Gaussian input, Z-matrix of N, CA and C with variables (Angstrom, degrees):
# hf/3-21g

backbone

0 1
 N
 C     1     B1
 C     2     B2     1     A1
 N     3     B3     2     A2     1     D1
 C     4     B4     3     A3     2     D2
 C     5     B5     4     A4     3     D3
 N     6     B6     5     A5     4     D4
 C     7     B7     6     A6     5     D5
 C     8     B8     7     A7     6     D6
 N     9     B9     8     A8     7     D7
 C    10    B10     9     A9     8     D8
 C    11    B11    10    A10     9     D9
 N    12    B12    11    A11    10    D10
 C    13    B13    12    A12    11    D11
 C    14    B14    13    A13    12    D12
 N    15    B15    14    A14    13    D13
 C    16    B16    15    A15    14    D14
 C    17    B17    16    A16    15    D15
 N    18    B18    17    A17    16    D16
 C    19    B19    18    A18    17    D17
 C    20    B20    19    A19    18    D18
 N    21    B21    20    A20    19    D19
 C    22    B22    21    A21    20    D20
 C    23    B23    22    A22    21    D21
 N    24    B24    23    A23    22    D22
 C    25    B25    24    A24    23    D23
 C    26    B26    25    A25    24    D24
 N    27    B27    26    A26    25    D25
 C    28    B28    27    A27    26    D26
 C    29    B29    28    A28    27    D27
 N    30    B30    29    A29    28    D28
 C    31    B31    30    A30    29    D29
 C    32    B32    31    A31    30    D30
 N    33    B33    32    A32    31    D31
 C    34    B34    33    A33    32    D32
 C    35    B35    34    A34    33    D33
 N    36    B36    35    A35    34    D34
 C    37    B37    36    A36    35    D35
 C    38    B38    37    A37    36    D36
 N    39    B39    38    A38    37    D37
 C    40    B40    39    A39    38    D38
 C    41    B41    40    A40    39    D39
 N    42    B42    41    A41    40    D40
 C    43    B43    42    A42    41    D41
 C    44    B44    43    A43    42    D42
 N    45    B45    44    A44    43    D43
 C    46    B46    45    A45    44    D44
 C    47    B47    46    A46    45    D45
 N    48    B48    47    A47    46    D46
 C    49    B49    48    A48    47    D47
 C    50    B50    49    A49    48    D48
 N    51    B51    50    A50    49    D49
 C    52    B52    51    A51    50    D50
 C    53    B53    52    A52    51    D51
 N    54    B54    53    A53    52    D52
 C    55    B55    54    A54    53    D53
 C    56    B56    55    A55    54    D54
 N    57    B57    56    A56    55    D55
 C    58    B58    57    A57    56    D56
 C    59    B59    58    A58    57    D57
 N    60    B60    59    A59    58    D58
 C    61    B61    60    A60    59    D59
 C    62    B62    61    A61    60    D60
 N    63    B63    62    A62    61    D61
 C    64    B64    63    A63    62    D62
 C    65    B65    64    A64    63    D63
 N    66    B66    65    A65    64    D64
 C    67    B67    66    A66    65    D65
 C    68    B68    67    A67    66    D66
 N    69    B69    68    A68    67    D67
 C    70    B70    69    A69    68    D68
 C    71    B71    70    A70    69    D69
 N    72    B72    71    A71    70    D70
 C    73    B73    72    A72    71    D71
 C    74    B74    73    A73    72    D72
 N    75    B75    74    A74    73    D73
 C    76    B76    75    A75    74    D74
 C    77    B77    76    A76    75    D75
 N    78    B78    77    A77    76    D76
 C    79    B79    78    A78    77    D77
 C    80    B80    79    A79    78    D78
 N    81    B81    80    A80    79    D79
 C    82    B82    81    A81    80    D80
 C    83    B83    82    A82    81    D81
 N    84    B84    83    A83    82    D82
 C    85    B85    84    A84    83    D83
 C    86    B86    85    A85    84    D84
 N    87    B87    86    A86    85    D85
 C    88    B88    87    A87    86    D86
 C    89    B89    88    A88    87    D87
 N    90    B90    89    A89    88    D88
 C    91    B91    90    A90    89    D89
 C    92    B92    91    A91    90    D90
 N    93    B93    92    A92    91    D91
 C    94    B94    93    A93    92    D92
 C    95    B95    94    A94    93    D93
 N    96    B96    95    A95    94    D94
 C    97    B97    96    A96    95    D95
 C    98    B98    97    A97    96    D96
 N    99    B99    98    A98    97    D97
 C   100   B100    99    A99    98    D98
 C   101   B101   100   A100    99    D99
 N   102   B102   101   A101   100   D100
 C   103   B103   102   A102   101   D101
 C   104   B104   103   A103   102   D102
 N   105   B105   104   A104   103   D103
 C   106   B106   105   A105   104   D104
 C   107   B107   106   A106   105   D105
 N   108   B108   107   A107   106   D106
 C   109   B109   108   A108   107   D107
 C   110   B110   109   A109   108   D108
 N   111   B111   110   A110   109   D109
 C   112   B112   111   A111   110   D110
 C   113   B113   112   A112   111   D111
 N   114   B114   113   A113   112   D112
 C   115   B115   114   A114   113   D113
 C   116   B116   115   A115   114   D114
 N   117   B117   116   A116   115   D115
 C   118   B118   117   A117   116   D116
 C   119   B119   118   A118   117   D117
 N   120   B120   119   A119   118   D118
 C   121   B121   120   A120   119   D119
 C   122   B122   121   A121   120   D120
 N   123   B123   122   A122   121   D121
 C   124   B124   123   A123   122   D122
 C   125   B125   124   A124   123   D123
 N   126   B126   125   A125   124   D124
 C   127   B127   126   A126   125   D125
 C   128   B128   127   A127   126   D126
 N   129   B129   128   A128   127   D127
 C   130   B130   129   A129   128   D128
 C   131   B131   130   A130   129   D129
 N   132   B132   131   A131   130   D130
 C   133   B133   132   A132   131   D131
 C   134   B134   133   A133   132   D132
 N   135   B135   134   A134   133   D133
 C   136   B136   135   A135   134   D134
 C   137   B137   136   A136   135   D135
 N   138   B138   137   A137   136   D136
 C   139   B139   138   A138   137   D137
 C   140   B140   139   A139   138   D138
 N   141   B141   140   A140   139   D139
 C   142   B142   141   A141   140   D140
 C   143   B143   142   A142   141   D141
 N   144   B144   143   A143   142   D142
 C   145   B145   144   A144   143   D143
 C   146   B146   145   A145   144   D144
 N   147   B147   146   A146   145   D145
 C   148   B148   147   A147   146   D146
 C   149   B149   148   A148   147   D147
 N   150   B150   149   A149   148   D148
 C   151   B151   150   A150   149   D149
 C   152   B152   151   A151   150   D150
 N   153   B153   152   A152   151   D151
 C   154   B154   153   A153   152   D152
 C   155   B155   154   A154   153   D153
 N   156   B156   155   A155   154   D154
 C   157   B157   156   A156   155   D155
 C   158   B158   157   A157   156   D156
 N   159   B159   158   A158   157   D157
 C   160   B160   159   A159   158   D158
 C   161   B161   160   A160   159   D159
 N   162   B162   161   A161   160   D160
 C   163   B163   162   A162   161   D161
 C   164   B164   163   A163   162   D162
 N   165   B165   164   A164   163   D163
 C   166   B166   165   A165   164   D164
 C   167   B167   166   A166   165   D165
 N   168   B168   167   A167   166   D166
 C   169   B169   168   A168   167   D167
 C   170   B170   169   A169   168   D168
 N   171   B171   170   A170   169   D169
 C   172   B172   171   A171   170   D170
 C   173   B173   172   A172   171   D171
 N   174   B174   173   A173   172   D172
 C   175   B175   174   A174   173   D173
 C   176   B176   175   A175   174   D174
 N   177   B177   176   A176   175   D175
 C   178   B178   177   A177   176   D176
 C   179   B179   178   A178   177   D177
 N   180   B180   179   A179   178   D178
 C   181   B181   180   A180   179   D179
 C   182   B182   181   A181   180   D180
 N   183   B183   182   A182   181   D181
 C   184   B184   183   A183   182   D182
 C   185   B185   184   A184   183   D183
 N   186   B186   185   A185   184   D184
 C   187   B187   186   A186   185   D185
 C   188   B188   187   A187   186   D186
 N   189   B189   188   A188   187   D187
 C   190   B190   189   A189   188   D188
 C   191   B191   190   A190   189   D189
 N   192   B192   191   A191   190   D190
 C   193   B193   192   A192   191   D191
 C   194   B194   193   A193   192   D192
 N   195   B195   194   A194   193   D193
 C   196   B196   195   A195   194   D194
 C   197   B197   196   A196   195   D195
 N   198   B198   197   A197   196   D196
 C   199   B199   198   A198   197   D197
 C   200   B200   199   A199   198   D198
 N   201   B201   200   A200   199   D199
 C   202   B202   201   A201   200   D200
 C   203   B203   202   A202   201   D201
 N   204   B204   203   A203   202   D202
 C   205   B205   204   A204   203   D203
 C   206   B206   205   A205   204   D204
 N   207   B207   206   A206   205   D205
 C   208   B208   207   A207   206   D206
 C   209   B209   208   A208   207   D207
 N   210   B210   209   A209   208   D208
 C   211   B211   210   A210   209   D209
 C   212   B212   211   A211   210   D210
 N   213   B213   212   A212   211   D211
 C   214   B214   213   A213   212   D212
 C   215   B215   214   A214   213   D213
 N   216   B216   215   A215   214   D214
 C   217   B217   216   A216   215   D215
 C   218   B218   217   A217   216   D216
 N   219   B219   218   A218   217   D217
 C   220   B220   219   A219   218   D218
 C   221   B221   220   A220   219   D219
 N   222   B222   221   A221   220   D220
 C   223   B223   222   A222   221   D221
 C   224   B224   223   A223   222   D222

   B1=1.4401
   B2=1.5342
   B3=1.3186
   B4=1.4687
   B5=1.5273
   B6=1.3016
   B7=1.4647
   B8=1.5230
   B9=1.3178
   B10=1.4562
   B11=1.5169
   B12=1.3144
   B13=1.4676
   B14=1.5207
   B15=1.3339
   B16=1.4575
   B17=1.5300
   B18=1.3450
   B19=1.4659
   B20=1.5240
   B21=1.3219
   B22=1.4625
   B23=1.5321
   B24=1.3209
   B25=1.4663
   B26=1.5299
   B27=1.3247
   B28=1.4714
   B29=1.5298
   B30=1.3136
   B31=1.4568
   B32=1.5137
   B33=1.3066
   B34=1.4621
   B35=1.5291
   B36=1.3293
   B37=1.4672
   B38=1.5224
   B39=1.3256
   B40=1.4607
   B41=1.5256
   B42=1.3217
   B43=1.4641
   B44=1.5276
   B45=1.3335
   B46=1.4581
   B47=1.5230
   B48=1.3271
   B49=1.4640
   B50=1.5276
   B51=1.3351
   B52=1.4709
   B53=1.5219
   B54=1.3219
   B55=1.4584
   B56=1.5223
   B57=1.3256
   B58=1.4691
   B59=1.5244
   B60=1.3334
   B61=1.4700
   B62=1.5256
   B63=1.3361
   B64=1.4658
   B65=1.5274
   B66=1.3163
   B67=1.4611
   B68=1.5246
   B69=1.3259
   B70=1.4631
   B71=1.5267
   B72=1.3251
   B73=1.4595
   B74=1.5264
   B75=1.3237
   B76=1.4605
   B77=1.5164
   B78=1.3243
   B79=1.4645
   B80=1.5255
   B81=1.3308
   B82=1.4631
   B83=1.5250
   B84=1.3263
   B85=1.4684
   B86=1.5217
   B87=1.3222
   B88=1.4608
   B89=1.5248
   B90=1.3250
   B91=1.4631
   B92=1.5261
   B93=1.3329
   B94=1.4616
   B95=1.5244
   B96=1.3167
   B97=1.4578
   B98=1.5216
   B99=1.3138
   B100=1.4634
   B101=1.5297
   B102=1.3228
   B103=1.4703
   B104=1.5308
   B105=1.3052
   B106=1.4502
   B107=1.5147
   B108=1.3217
   B109=1.4606
   B110=1.5198
   B111=1.3038
   B112=1.4554
   B113=1.5155
   B114=1.3175
   B115=1.4634
   B116=1.5182
   B117=1.3213
   B118=1.4564
   B119=1.5160
   B120=1.3080
   B121=1.4760
   B122=1.5226
   B123=1.3206
   B124=1.4648
   B125=1.5175
   B126=1.3257
   B127=1.4628
   B128=1.5303
   B129=1.3123
   B130=1.4672
   B131=1.5255
   B132=1.3206
   B133=1.4608
   B134=1.5162
   B135=1.3196
   B136=1.4678
   B137=1.5273
   B138=1.3296
   B139=1.4679
   B140=1.5247
   B141=1.3175
   B142=1.4612
   B143=1.5252
   B144=1.3148
   B145=1.4611
   B146=1.5279
   B147=1.3059
   B148=1.4719
   B149=1.5262
   B150=1.3266
   B151=1.4646
   B152=1.5299
   B153=1.3126
   B154=1.4570
   B155=1.5205
   B156=1.3114
   B157=1.4635
   B158=1.5259
   B159=1.3207
   B160=1.4700
   B161=1.5277
   B162=1.3184
   B163=1.4619
   B164=1.5130
   B165=1.3204
   B166=1.4596
   B167=1.5257
   B168=1.3274
   B169=1.4621
   B170=1.5251
   B171=1.3400
   B172=1.4629
   B173=1.5256
   B174=1.3199
   B175=1.4641
   B176=1.5220
   B177=1.3077
   B178=1.4637
   B179=1.5247
   B180=1.3227
   B181=1.4597
   B182=1.5252
   B183=1.3361
   B184=1.4744
   B185=1.5259
   B186=1.3021
   B187=1.4505
   B188=1.5187
   B189=1.3360
   B190=1.4587
   B191=1.5200
   B192=1.3020
   B193=1.4604
   B194=1.5268
   B195=1.3263
   B196=1.4634
   B197=1.5272
   B198=1.3155
   B199=1.4671
   B200=1.5200
   B201=1.3060
   B202=1.4596
   B203=1.5290
   B204=1.3489
   B205=1.4596
   B206=1.5257
   B207=1.3503
   B208=1.4544
   B209=1.5062
   B210=1.3208
   B211=1.4721
   B212=1.5193
   B213=1.3252
   B214=1.4567
   B215=1.5252
   B216=1.3181
   B217=1.4643
   B218=1.5210
   B219=1.3079
   B220=1.4684
   B221=1.5297
   B222=1.3268
   B223=1.4518
   B224=1.4904
   A1=108.73
   A2=117.21
   A3=119.52
   A4=111.26
   A5=115.29
   A6=120.78
   A7=108.61
   A8=117.68
   A9=120.74
   A10=109.04
   A11=115.22
   A12=121.26
   A13=109.35
   A14=117.44
   A15=120.45
   A16=112.87
   A17=117.65
   A18=121.35
   A19=108.77
   A20=115.87
   A21=120.29
   A22=109.78
   A23=116.12
   A24=119.89
   A25=111.83
   A26=117.51
   A27=120.07
   A28=110.56
   A29=117.45
   A30=121.51
   A31=112.19
   A32=115.44
   A33=119.76
   A34=110.91
   A35=116.05
   A36=120.64
   A37=110.91
   A38=116.56
   A39=120.83
   A40=111.05
   A41=117.09
   A42=121.03
   A43=111.69
   A44=116.95
   A45=120.40
   A46=111.02
   A47=117.14
   A48=120.82
   A49=110.80
   A50=116.40
   A51=119.71
   A52=110.94
   A53=117.38
   A54=121.28
   A55=112.21
   A56=116.26
   A57=119.63
   A58=111.53
   A59=116.62
   A60=120.34
   A61=110.52
   A62=116.73
   A63=119.55
   A64=112.10
   A65=117.49
   A66=120.04
   A67=110.38
   A68=116.53
   A69=119.86
   A70=111.05
   A71=116.77
   A72=120.18
   A73=110.88
   A74=117.27
   A75=120.68
   A76=112.45
   A77=116.71
   A78=120.19
   A79=110.28
   A80=116.32
   A81=119.35
   A82=111.68
   A83=116.32
   A84=119.56
   A85=111.10
   A86=116.52
   A87=119.59
   A88=112.32
   A89=117.33
   A90=120.01
   A91=113.30
   A92=117.28
   A93=119.69
   A94=115.01
   A95=119.00
   A96=121.48
   A97=112.41
   A98=118.00
   A99=121.35
   A100=115.37
   A101=120.02
   A102=118.66
   A103=113.00
   A104=114.28
   A105=120.42
   A106=114.45
   A107=117.28
   A108=120.85
   A109=109.28
   A110=115.64
   A111=121.16
   A112=114.51
   A113=112.76
   A114=121.86
   A115=111.50
   A116=119.68
   A117=121.63
   A118=112.49
   A119=117.46
   A120=119.62
   A121=110.88
   A122=116.57
   A123=119.86
   A124=110.75
   A125=117.04
   A126=120.53
   A127=111.43
   A128=117.17
   A129=120.66
   A130=110.67
   A131=116.85
   A132=120.69
   A133=112.45
   A134=116.78
   A135=120.65
   A136=110.21
   A137=117.66
   A138=120.76
   A139=111.34
   A140=117.36
   A141=120.96
   A142=109.85
   A143=117.12
   A144=120.80
   A145=111.28
   A146=117.93
   A147=121.35
   A148=110.60
   A149=117.59
   A150=120.30
   A151=110.75
   A152=117.04
   A153=120.74
   A154=112.33
   A155=116.48
   A156=119.98
   A157=111.64
   A158=117.42
   A159=120.64
   A160=109.71
   A161=117.44
   A162=120.64
   A163=112.17
   A164=117.32
   A165=120.84
   A166=111.31
   A167=117.05
   A168=121.62
   A169=110.79
   A170=115.90
   A171=119.81
   A172=111.40
   A173=117.47
   A174=120.44
   A175=111.04
   A176=117.38
   A177=121.29
   A178=111.39
   A179=117.19
   A180=121.73
   A181=114.18
   A182=118.48
   A183=122.98
   A184=110.90
   A185=115.53
   A186=121.63
   A187=108.72
   A188=116.99
   A189=121.89
   A190=109.57
   A191=117.35
   A192=121.62
   A193=110.70
   A194=118.30
   A195=120.70
   A196=111.07
   A197=117.22
   A198=120.23
   A199=111.23
   A200=116.75
   A201=120.22
   A202=111.10
   A203=117.18
   A204=120.89
   A205=112.16
   A206=117.93
   A207=120.89
   A208=115.59
   A209=118.73
   A210=121.63
   A211=109.61
   A212=115.83
   A213=120.86
   A214=108.69
   A215=116.83
   A216=121.42
   A217=109.06
   A218=115.39
   A219=119.81
   A220=111.14
   A221=117.59
   A222=120.20
   A223=109.17
   D1=117.30
   D2=179.89
   D3=-72.69
   D4=147.84
   D5=178.33
   D6=-82.92
   D7=128.34
   D8=177.41
   D9=-98.77
   D10=142.95
   D11=-178.58
   D12=-61.63
   D13=125.26
   D14=178.48
   D15=-132.66
   D16=13.14
   D17=174.06
   D18=-134.28
   D19=155.39
   D20=178.75
   D21=-93.26
   D22=-173.13
   D23=-176.60
   D24=-66.73
   D25=-31.31
   D26=177.59
   D27=-65.33
   D28=-44.69
   D29=177.20
   D30=-65.93
   D31=-36.33
   D32=178.78
   D33=-65.31
   D34=-42.98
   D35=177.92
   D36=-64.15
   D37=-42.94
   D38=178.58
   D39=-59.73
   D40=-45.78
   D41=-179.52
   D42=-67.74
   D43=-34.34
   D44=177.12
   D45=-64.62
   D46=-46.55
   D47=-179.88
   D48=-64.37
   D49=-47.15
   D50=178.34
   D51=-61.82
   D52=-40.75
   D53=179.40
   D54=-63.15
   D55=-42.57
   D56=179.14
   D57=-65.78
   D58=-43.06
   D59=-179.72
   D60=-64.90
   D61=-46.50
   D62=-178.78
   D63=-67.36
   D64=-38.07
   D65=178.26
   D66=-63.94
   D67=-45.08
   D68=178.17
   D69=-63.16
   D70=-42.38
   D71=179.30
   D72=-64.08
   D73=-41.09
   D74=178.55
   D75=-63.21
   D76=-42.40
   D77=178.74
   D78=-64.57
   D79=-44.39
   D80=179.24
   D81=-64.04
   D82=-38.79
   D83=177.25
   D84=-62.23
   D85=-42.81
   D86=-178.53
   D87=-71.31
   D88=-29.63
   D89=-178.71
   D90=-83.38
   D91=-38.64
   D92=-170.50
   D93=-116.33
   D94=-26.25
   D95=-173.35
   D96=-97.89
   D97=-37.18
   D98=-173.00
   D99=-84.63
   D100=-36.75
   D101=-174.75
   D102=-58.18
   D103=135.00
   D104=177.87
   D105=83.78
   D106=4.81
   D107=-179.14
   D108=-123.38
   D109=-173.67
   D110=-173.86
   D111=-71.33
   D112=174.74
   D113=-178.05
   D114=-62.65
   D115=-32.30
   D116=-176.42
   D117=-62.72
   D118=-36.13
   D119=177.69
   D120=-67.18
   D121=-38.93
   D122=177.03
   D123=-64.56
   D124=-43.95
   D125=179.66
   D126=-64.10
   D127=-40.31
   D128=177.97
   D129=-62.42
   D130=-44.05
   D131=178.67
   D132=-63.45
   D133=-41.71
   D134=179.12
   D135=-66.20
   D136=-40.73
   D137=179.22
   D138=-62.92
   D139=-42.35
   D140=178.63
   D141=-65.71
   D142=-41.69
   D143=178.34
   D144=-62.99
   D145=-44.78
   D146=179.43
   D147=-64.25
   D148=-40.62
   D149=177.66
   D150=-60.93
   D151=-40.10
   D152=177.32
   D153=-65.63
   D154=-41.10
   D155=178.90
   D156=-66.91
   D157=-35.64
   D158=175.58
   D159=-64.77
   D160=-41.49
   D161=177.02
   D162=-61.35
   D163=-41.10
   D164=177.16
   D165=-65.81
   D166=-39.33
   D167=176.99
   D168=-61.98
   D169=-43.89
   D170=179.28
   D171=-64.26
   D172=-40.90
   D173=179.20
   D174=-66.23
   D175=-41.33
   D176=-178.63
   D177=-64.65
   D178=-38.83
   D179=-175.89
   D180=-96.80
   D181=1.56
   D182=-176.46
   D183=51.39
   D184=44.37
   D185=-175.16
   D186=-138.93
   D187=135.33
   D188=-179.73
   D189=-116.38
   D190=127.21
   D191=-178.25
   D192=-65.56
   D193=-36.95
   D194=179.95
   D195=-67.15
   D196=-41.80
   D197=176.85
   D198=-66.48
   D199=-34.92
   D200=178.46
   D201=-64.66
   D202=-28.31
   D203=178.31
   D204=-86.19
   D205=-1.91
   D206=175.59
   D207=102.04
   D208=0.14
   D209=177.96
   D210=-81.00
   D211=144.56
   D212=175.77
   D213=-88.96
   D214=130.25
   D215=177.53
   D216=-117.12
   D217=155.48
   D218=-178.97
   D219=-68.68
   D220=-40.91
   D221=-176.91
   D222=-107.98

């Protein structure tokens, strides 16, 4: 099933910025915050990293998963 464009350039820019920030935060969490500590810190870092990668995927494809499910988003 091909992804159809469901966001405009403003939404794409917003998702790109959020994706870059979350991806960077996730990498930093996994490199500096999680090592030597419990499993929860690792899981938190991985979740933040995955959220950032999803944002980058949405920006690249001009497609929003929330809009595809029928939710209205601001951007």
